[in-house]
MARLOBA-699250 format. One record per residue (C-alpha): x, y, z. Coordinates in steps of 0.001 Angstrom, whole numbers, plus 500000, padded with zeros to 6 digits. Layout:
residues N
XYZ ...
This chain:
residues 581
721565703621554966 720687706044552156 719776704530548770 722409704563546036 719845706073543635 717219708515544885 714766710306542579 712364712707544269 709357714111542354 711302714092539081 709533715440535995 711064716024532587 710266717504529186 712533718052526197 713114721740525356 712118721056521735 708650719935522888 707829721573526248 704120720742525954 704826717011526138 705862715931529645 707901712717529318 708090711920533055 705639712953535772 706719713287539409 708840710126539572 709822708847543018 712292705955542848 714871704587545241 717359701817544445 719592700380547152 723196699338546729 723467695830545237 719996695647543658 719314694287540144 716390696238538653 714660695742535294 712941698844533917 710178697983531427 707430699820529582 706002700508526147 707871702545523542 707739706200524530 706938705477528187 710067707315529371 712451704429530179 715512705700528312 714891709266529510 714755708042533110 718006706122532637 719711709208531215 718539711277534163 720084708721536524 723317708818534503 723431712621534685 723198712951530895 719989714937531357 718902717252534136 715358717057535528 712900719787534596 711587719498538137 712651717521541190 716024716075542146 718178713093541206 720770711987543764 723447709329543229 725349708178546306 723856711141548152 724965713780545630 722788715806543266 723552714902539650 723066718295537992 725730720088540059 728994720606538173 731150719718541185 729607716224541265 730413715234537666 733681713426538428 731931711505541201 729243710449538706 731793709197536179 733545707047538777 730345705790540432 728392704669537377 728796703451533812 726249703107531029 726033700695528079 723869701965525228 721604700104522809 724100700681519994 727511700106521645 729430701425518635 728077704883519532 730238704938522670 733452703564521168 735943706436520827 739395704820520850 741192703935517629 742176700517518953 740668698217521573 743179699018524316 742988702765523594 739223702707523992 739375700922527351 742016703394528534 740120706478527324 737895706923530383 740698706132532813 742953708748531236 740207711372531476 739793710516535163 743505711108535773 744699707548536384 748467707059536521 749926705313533414 751115702245535358 747725701764537050 745957702400533770 747966699730531911 747297697211534672 743541697905534599 743401697688530796 745121694280530990 742533693124533543 739632694261531350 741080692587528243 741217689282530132 737822689699531832 736010690455528553 737984687975526419 739548690661524232 743256689843524669 743724688793521037 742007691984519859 744181694300521938 745759696193519015 742903695689516552 741133698789515185 737904699123517155 735750699640514049 736771696213512676 735315694271515604 732312691988515291 729039693009516947 729700690749519936 733246692055520361 731987695648520125 729462694909522862 732202693468525087 734479696447524389 731753698905525395 731270696976528626 735031696880529263 735172700653528889 732462701302531470 733797698640533864 737367699935533830 736876702693536478 735349700142538943 731801701604539005 729317700753541755 726379701149539375 725852699943535783 723041701110533508 722070699067530426 719771700760527902 718328697933525771 721871696617525420 720712693192524177 718329694460521475 720607693994518462 722305690809519691 721568687294518463 720186684778521013 723639683499521960 725019687016522449 721942688060524412 722336685080526748 726054685772527230 725423689425528119 722681688461530594 725076686009532261 727670688779532515 725104691094534109 724172688454536682 727836687800537482 728480691531537912 725496691659540250 726895688742542243 730147690713542468 728247693501544226 727548695938541379 724114697562541249 722392696944537907 719547698821536210 718513697309532880 716030698710530369 714670695891528210 711766694942525968 712500691237526476 710295690127529343 712318686912529738 715283689119530650 713239691265533035 712137688093534838 715789687383535716 716146690608537727 715417690936541452 712967693774540939 710828695005538046 709695698614537644 706971699366535066 706638702769533416 703432703823531668 703048707238530034 705786708704532212 704522707285535518 705650704332537627 702617702038537792 704180698879539247 707272698124541315 708001694733542849 709386691275542267 709090689911538719 706634687290539988 704313689930541481 704542692294538507 704060689648535805 701039688199537599 699133691469536937 697905690481533488 695400693325533021 698004695929534008 700568694443531627 698066694554528778 697196698171529558 700909699058529483 701588697307526163 703529694506527849 703115690771528327 704312688109530723 707454686160529711 706806683192527419 707405680606530145 704750682206532380 702262682459529497 702845678775528728 702549677769532384 699229679611532720 697845677710529718 699275674307530648 698047674547534227 694500674150532931 695348670783531385 698265669355533392 697396668708537059 700108669651539536 701897672158537300 703008675397538973 701683678629537499 704908680487538312 707986678486537278 711250680417537634 712157679936533988 711510677818530902 713976675135531989 712119674634535271 708792674390533413 710150671703531076 711694669713533946 708328669746535729 706546668486532600 708945665536532448 708265664708536116 704492664691535775 702631661699534378 701487662249530794 697852663009530142 695753661674527319 695761664415524724 694300663260521447 696597664354518607 695348667161516428 695059666710512714 698587666473511327 697426668154508128 696938671366510086 700701671811510019 701348670923506402 703976672624504262 703016675714502232 701819675117498698 704241675550495829 704193679068494370 706133681048491796 709615682269492708 709986686065492996 713505686232494486 716174683910493100 719738683956494454 722234681672492740 725814680896493855 726353684346495349 729814685251496659 730796688453498408 734068689414500070 735968692528501111 739513693442502082 739832695001505545 742430697537506679 744697694711507795 744810693536504191 742910690357504993 740266688987502616 736986688377504445 734287686320502766 730851687396503984 728832685267501527 729973681913500167 728106680226497338 724714681344498678 721629680097496859 717989680495497905 714558681291496521 711663683255497968 708136682350496854 705532684842495723 703022686092498347 704910684287501122 706830685393504190 710398684121504273 712801684597507185 716555684983506980 718149683756510210 721628683405511622 723972684581514340 725500688051514218 728028688165511380 726501685240509463 725894687372506357 722178688185506573 722387691973506221 725058691712503520 722800689391501523 719915691872501775 722134694766500683 723205692710497658 719545692086496844 718917695831496892 721927696496494650 723611698494497439 726475695989497591 728052694301494587 728932690590494741 732115689098493316 730166686246491768 726672684831491368 723282686096490265 720254687762491887 716884688162490198 713923689918491833 710729689737489844 711773690380486265 714808692493487293 718299690941487322 719870692932490143 723406691732489378 723214692855485726 725464695887485266 722815697522483065 720173697430485816 719277700844487240 718479701436490909 715061702839489961 714223699483488347 715036697681491597 713054700175493678 709929699511491628 710093695887492806 711401696020496344 711689698309499382 713919697810502405 713753698748506084 717284698920507463 718515697546510793 719317701014512182 716305703130511130 717876706523511721 720386705967508899 717603706109506316 715954709321507549 716141712392505298 713622714805506773 713228716780509989 709570715932510639 708019712467510810 705254713146508276 707716714592505761 709990711568506239 707201709158505330 706192711355502393 709722711517500936 709564708283498931 706061708989497622 707138712462496480 710116710922494665 707574708786492761 706068712061491436 702605711343492870 700084714164493195 699630715851496581 696360714135497488 697788710685496770 700933711467498808 698840712511501823 696606709443501461 699600707102501338 701369708816504246 698273708572506438 697806704909505449 701455703984506061 701657705716509451 698382704255510654 699339700741509530 702460700745511731 700652702241514722 701731705900514447 698676708141514656 698881710495511676 697677713637513471 699752712985516598 703043712168514842 703147713962511476 704680717119512996 706979715369515491 710728715857515027 712316712590513920 715192712881516397 712726713309519278 711122709908518684 711918706924520874 713880704009519421 710710701987518869 708895704931517290 711819705454514894 711604701817513829 707892702228513125 708622705406511157 711264703634509068 708772700883508264 706112703446507309 708563705308505034 709139702052503138 705500700920503077 704510704212501467 706278703070498272 703778700180497999 706292697848496337 705254694187495866 708301692928497823 709568694115501217 712967693385502781 712855693907506556 716082693892508578 715146693441512255 711701695085511837 710598694556515471 713903695122517313 713439697685520067 709641697391520097 707608696637523203 705616693353523202 702336694999522193 703896696967519327 705804693885518182 702605691840518093 700797694639516253 703527694946513605 703543691174513028 699753691184512607 699962694047510122 702717692271508182 700517689161508094 697748691246506513 700190692656503961 701137689122502981 697446688225502654 697030691292500430 699621689886498041 702975691230499224 706084689078499516 708087689584502717 711687688674503480 712695689479507026 715945689102508897 715483688900512655 716852687485515888 713349687116517369 712297683586516488 708808684120517934 708267686621515098 709507684014512635 707155681364514016 704162683700513866 704805685139510422 706876683013508055 706264679846506080 709847679354504915 713243680013506448 716854680234505346 719469679840508076 722904681364507481 726046680182509254 729463681639508512 728327683171505240 726869679895503957 723335678515503772 722976675899506511 719259675269505855 716556676501503520 713025675160503721 709968675029505953 710085677208509084 708055674602510937 710471671811510054 713469673962511038 712101674610514527 711640670897515065 715347670352514411 716756672072517533 720278670695517145 720614672276513706 719152675588514891 721363675672517995 724467674902515927 723825678128513998 723850680149517244 720054680425517434 717362679083519750 713929677695518937 710796679423520345 709645678517523843 706367677019522586 708261674651520266 710553673609523129 707591672844525387 705678670961522668 708718668817521891 709309668143525595 705680667081526055 705883664674523114 709092663223524519 707433662829527923 704502660893526480 701840663416525555 700297662720522168 700801666121520580 701304666539516828 704688667461515456 705250670961514150 703765673136516934 705818676345517076 703597679038518628 701820679442521952 698437679795520215 698954676510518313 699811674678521524 696799676164523299 694507675150520423 695703671534520540 695198671384524310 691786673038524172 690568670589521511 690670667713524003 691637669289527308 688765667802529320 690255664352528767 693554665470530292 692083666529533611 690614663070534110 693232661109532167 
């Protein structure tokens, strides 16, 4: 039987940059019913390959065939629309209907469905995606999770055989990411072929097959177990094994009988409980002490913010929020989607106005009506969640230079700062300064947005999802560079759904839940209170879960371990005793 997807010697370049070949002679076949994860570093060609499969782009060379038909032929377009559906990284970009039911019906109407059949199918999708109560609601008033479900309902409505997901979980909180993965697996069990682009290796490990792209070439293709066992190849490609496999590889050296390749984190933890405890001598508890007391540079007091939606309903996004951020520290702002994190940051920047409360940053009272935006911008810079919304210029180098030019710096100083800012986020100055901003990959845009804020050299940085959409290597690099900025005296406040970033970077954490502060204090203490973290729709890092499980099973580990490197250090300090314990 012919494959459902067949790419033969496919190469591609964008007309705006014909010298840069994005894909090189790709040969790829995917059979009906497969679940494939497509992974690779930022700029490796993953999204371009997915768009070629979807027929949104035509190959510069070679042929793409779906269900035996060539995608670039006009007569095959209707077949493509009925055979496959695609969910994008930002689902709001594909919502076109005024209301929820209109959006689900949009594709069906364009395909010529009869009204009676269309209404029946819309009803089925509303039930399947738990959107019945939102049926008549304006689509732009939905929460992030509801918008994600609506986008999926729209692509599922025509009964496609193939679904493409382009980093669809990137902007979701841990609960939403888990729910979408469960939906993907159920769709696969129902017989739909799935291709998923992701930077989360834990998600890629749940697929049947993993394909690795590196600089426009397929360099690995096999089961997740076989691909993620190739450590040197992963490192070369800017990737890493999933956390549970990294932990298993470390623990295997100290815990006899432990498998190196558990299926998932849950299986690893169950195995640790089954095995007899070793004799690990506890590390010094003082190693995980709380950060020293420092001066407060951001003070939020009793902040309230609400808005009236088009239905006339009053929605409170912030309710009596109080917190403080210490000087020269990294502070994380956590919470499920819709908990108020981004709104709080916008209030701090003076871009939103609260209905009550006070914000002071440095010596500037942001909530004072006399305060000018230029006064705020001398103290604090912000990287927004969607980087493209803050771009002004056509070329990457000019975009980074924009803020420095607005500070009326001389030309030499502008160039020096631009080079510094681009290099610090991992964008080579000479290679990227003349690149068109719209031609950059999602991860490269996020790096550019960070560079365009760093160039201002403000003492305080607000970072809204600074590593979302980055490959593992780039994410690690950005975190290391942010750590150095903190050591150089900057204060960082970051909002993120990646709790590994929080564990690696921040001393203190504020957890938001329903617009209120559920917790504010030590990051380390928070991650050793899993019930509280889970109640807020979050999940503690894998290393913290394993360390807590080992303590519960009898190993004498210290409290407060929250990173893989900390766990490895504790084991290495007395590991020889474990092997003979």
